[in-house]
N, C-alpha and C positions, 0 to 999 in steps of 0.2 A: 753737389746736388745742382742739376742743370735747371734751366728755365722751364723746360717741359715737365720736369718732376715737380717743381714748385706749383705750376698751374694744375697739374693732376691732383696734387695733395689739396690744393685750395678747392678744386671742383668736388673732391670727395667730402671735404669738410662742409661745403655748402649743401651738398645733397643730404648728408647726415642731419644737418640742422633743419633742413626743409622737412625731412621725415619726422623729426622730433616735434616740430611745430604742427605738422598735420595730425599727429597722434594727440597732442595737447588740445588742439581745436576740436577733434572728435570727442575727446573726454568732456570738454566743456559743453559741447552741444548735447551730449547724453545727459549730463548732470542738470542742465537747465531745461530739459524737455519737460513739459507740464505733467506727463504721465509719470515720469521718474520722480518728480517733486511730490506728487500726490502719493505715490507708492512709499516714499520715504516717510512722509508725515503719517500715513496710515500705520506703517510699521512702528513708528515711535509711539503712537497712541495705543496700539495693541500692547506694546512692551510695557506701557504704564499700567495697564489693567490685567495683563496676563504674564505670568512668570515664564520666561523663555526656556529655562532649563527643564521645568516640570510640565509646563502647559496648563497649570492650575491657575484659576482666577485669583487675583490679588484682592481679597475682600476688603482690606483696609482702604485701598485706593478707590474701590467701587463705592464703599459707604461714604467716603469723604465727598466724592463727586455727587452722589445722590443727596447728601445732606446740604451741600451748597445749592443744588438745583431747587430743592424744596424750600430752602431759606429765601432764595431770590424770588420764587413764585409767591411765597407768603408775604414778603415785603411788598411786592407789586400789588397784590390783592388789598392789603391794608392801606397802602398809599393811595390806591384808586378810590377806596371807600372814604378816606379822609378828605380827598379833594372834592368829592361830590357834595 
């Protein structure tokens, strides 16, 4: 293997590494974009309240969330009346 072959192989390796890095940077930019983050979070919340396979609402999770919300509101109302 001559010096030119070694340089050519090294140049090819550098170019491949540069392409992999560019792809990785593009992926990181996409994942860290605010719209992508919001989309992921919305999908996660929807998955918690809607079954992905059937599309039916998960009433147990909906009732839990509603119960917690009502409980927090009731606590705040009672605490506000006690403080006055």
